[in-house]
C-alpha positions as CSV (number, residue, x, y, z in Angstrom):
1,M,0.0,0.0,0.0
2,S,2.8,2.3,0.5
3,F,3.4,2.3,-3.2
4,H,-0.1,3.4,-4.0
5,S,-0.2,6.0,-1.3
6,S,3.0,7.6,-2.6
7,I,1.5,7.8,-6.1
8,I,-1.7,9.4,-4.8
9,K,0.3,11.9,-2.7
10,A,2.5,12.8,-5.8
11,A,-0.6,13.2,-8.0
12,T,-2.3,15.3,-5.4
13,A,0.7,17.5,-5.1
14,I,0.9,18.0,-8.9
15,V,-2.8,18.9,-9.1
16,L,-2.5,21.3,-6.1
17,L,0.5,23.1,-7.7
18,A,-1.2,23.3,-11.0
19,T,-4.4,24.9,-9.5
20,I,-2.4,27.3,-7.4
21,G,-0.3,28.3,-10.5
22,T,-3.3,29.1,-12.6
23,A,-5.2,30.8,-9.8
24,S,-2.2,33.2,-9.2
25,A,-1.8,34.0,-13.0
26,D,-2.8,37.5,-14.4
27,P,-6.3,37.8,-15.8
28,P,-6.6,37.8,-19.6
29,T,-6.0,41.2,-21.3
30,K,-7.9,42.6,-24.2
31,P,-5.9,42.2,-27.4
32,R,-4.6,45.3,-29.2
33,L,-6.6,46.4,-32.2
34,M,-3.6,46.6,-34.5
35,Q,-2.6,43.1,-33.7
36,Y,-5.2,41.8,-36.2
37,S,-4.8,44.6,-38.8
38,N,-2.9,42.3,-41.1
39,L,-6.0,40.1,-41.3
40,W,-8.3,42.8,-42.8
41,T,-5.7,44.5,-45.0
42,N,-4.5,41.3,-46.7
43,S,-7.7,39.3,-46.6
44,P,-8.2,37.0,-49.5
45,F,-12.0,37.4,-49.3
46,T,-12.1,41.2,-49.9
47,I,-11.6,43.1,-53.2
48,K,-8.8,45.6,-52.9
49,P,-9.6,49.0,-54.3
50,V,-7.7,50.1,-57.4
51,V,-5.5,53.0,-56.6
52,E,-5.2,55.3,-59.6
53,P,-2.2,57.5,-59.7
54,T,-3.2,61.1,-59.4
55,T,-1.8,63.3,-62.2
56,V,-1.6,67.0,-61.6
57,E,-2.3,68.8,-64.8
58,S,0.0,71.7,-65.4
59,P,-1.6,75.0,-66.3
60,L,0.4,74.9,-69.5
61,E,-1.2,71.5,-70.5
62,R,-4.6,72.9,-69.6
63,D,-4.3,76.1,-71.6
64,W,-2.1,75.2,-74.6
65,M,-2.2,72.5,-77.4
66,L,0.2,71.5,-80.1
67,G,-0.5,73.2,-83.4
68,S,2.2,71.9,-85.6
69,I,5.7,70.3,-85.7
70,R,7.8,70.9,-88.8
71,P,11.4,69.7,-89.1
72,S,13.8,72.5,-89.9
73,G,17.5,72.6,-90.8
74,K,18.8,73.1,-87.3
75,G,15.9,71.6,-85.3
76,Y,12.1,71.8,-85.3
77,S,9.7,74.6,-85.9
78,V,6.9,74.2,-83.4
79,T,3.6,76.1,-83.0
80,L,1.5,76.1,-79.9
81,I,-2.1,77.3,-79.9
82,S,-4.0,78.6,-76.9
83,K,-7.1,76.6,-76.1
84,K,-8.9,79.7,-74.8
85,D,-8.1,82.1,-77.7
86,R,-7.2,80.3,-80.9
87,K,-5.6,83.4,-82.4
88,E,-3.0,83.5,-79.6
89,R,0.0,81.4,-80.7
90,V,3.6,80.8,-79.7
91,R,6.1,79.8,-82.4
92,F,9.4,78.2,-81.7
93,L,11.8,78.7,-84.6
94,P,15.4,77.5,-84.5
95,G,17.8,80.3,-83.8
96,F,15.1,82.7,-82.4
97,T,14.0,83.3,-78.8
98,T,10.4,83.4,-77.7
99,G,10.5,85.4,-74.5
100,D,10.3,83.3,-71.4
101,W,9.2,80.2,-73.3
102,Q,11.7,77.4,-73.9
103,L,11.4,74.3,-76.2
104,I,13.1,71.5,-74.3
105,Q,12.4,68.3,-76.3
106,V,10.4,67.2,-79.4
107,Q,9.0,63.7,-79.8
108,Q,7.6,63.6,-83.3
109,D,5.9,60.3,-84.5
110,V,5.8,60.5,-88.3
111,K,3.4,57.5,-88.6
112,D,0.9,58.7,-86.0
113,N,0.7,62.4,-85.4
114,E,-1.5,62.0,-82.4
115,K,1.4,60.5,-80.5
116,S,3.7,63.5,-81.2
117,R,4.4,65.8,-78.3
118,V,6.8,68.5,-77.2
119,Q,8.2,69.4,-73.8
120,I,8.1,73.1,-73.0
121,R,9.0,75.4,-70.1
122,K,7.6,78.7,-69.2
123,G,9.2,80.2,-66.1
124,S,9.2,77.4,-63.5
125,Q,6.5,75.3,-65.1
126,T,7.4,72.4,-67.4
127,A,4.8,70.4,-69.3
128,W,4.4,67.9,-72.2
129,I,2.0,69.4,-74.8
130,S,0.4,67.3,-77.4
131,Y,-2.4,67.6,-80.0
132,D,-5.9,67.9,-78.6
133,E,-8.2,65.6,-80.5
134,K,-11.3,67.5,-79.4
135,L,-10.2,70.9,-80.6
136,I,-7.9,70.2,-83.7
137,K,-8.1,67.9,-86.6
138,I,-4.8,66.4,-87.4
139,R,-3.8,66.1,-91.1
140,P,-2.0,63.0,-92.2
141,T,1.7,63.4,-93.0
142,A,3.2,63.1,-96.5
143,A,4.4,59.6,-95.6
144,A,0.9,58.5,-94.5
145,K,-1.0,60.0,-97.5
146,P,-2.0,57.7,-100.3
147,T,0.2,58.0,-103.4
148,G,-2.7,58.8,-105.7
149,K,-2.1,56.0,-108.2
150,T,-5.3,54.6,-109.6
151,N,-6.0,51.1,-110.6
152,P,-5.4,50.8,-114.4
153,Q,-8.3,48.4,-114.8
154,V,-10.8,51.0,-113.7
155,S,-12.3,53.0,-116.6
156,S,-12.1,56.7,-116.8
157,K,-15.9,57.0,-116.4
158,S,-15.9,55.7,-112.9
159,G,-19.1,57.6,-112.0
160,A,-20.9,56.8,-115.3
161,R,-24.2,54.8,-115.1
162,P,-25.1,52.0,-117.4
163,P,-27.6,52.9,-120.2
164,I,-31.3,52.5,-119.4
165,P,-33.2,50.5,-122.0
166,G,-35.8,52.6,-124.0
167,R,-34.0,55.9,-123.4
168,S,-31.7,57.7,-125.7
169,S,-28.0,57.5,-124.8
170,S,-27.1,61.0,-125.7
171,S,-25.3,62.8,-123.0
172,S,-27.3,66.1,-123.2
173,S,-30.6,64.3,-122.5
174,S,-29.2,62.3,-119.6
175,N,-27.8,65.4,-117.8
176,T,-30.8,67.6,-118.0
177,P,-34.1,66.6,-116.4
178,R,-37.1,66.0,-118.6
179,V,-39.7,68.8,-118.3
180,R,-43.3,67.6,-118.2
181,S,-45.9,69.9,-119.6
182,V,-49.6,69.5,-118.7
183,P,-52.1,71.3,-121.0
184,R,-54.5,73.7,-119.3
185,R,-58.2,73.6,-119.6
186,K,-60.0,76.5,-121.3
């Protein structure tokens, strides 16, 4: 019996120490709110909002549009047109100054004029100016224009109509409309 009593005494001592240890422990604390912030910011169950980069439009971009770009001997001849007053223009010619305006860089796309743009500076403001599709119609460049060659199989009378049966084929009668006269009663 001594063996059993020593086991019971040891088990009682272990249980007693365990209950005293848990009773003397600190009470549970409220978890910090930011402890779980990773769960709601990186949750696989929520759709993350698309963050669009904010572009601040320069006053130069807002008020001016590209009028023309022409290659010149020493550089480019560039014309800017005011969007507010179309008669107000700024011309950059190689070798001439234009007051406080500076032409910094020209990116001309010969195949697609809508992609052409120039970088300008006026005072401390710098902006990329391009053609404004809403306000100006861009003419195709000489490289993009059709060559004007016609198909040799097409006849010279491309707009001529085939003859109508029962009518005369003279050109004067086909060009002038037929006048219909109705006799009057007396």
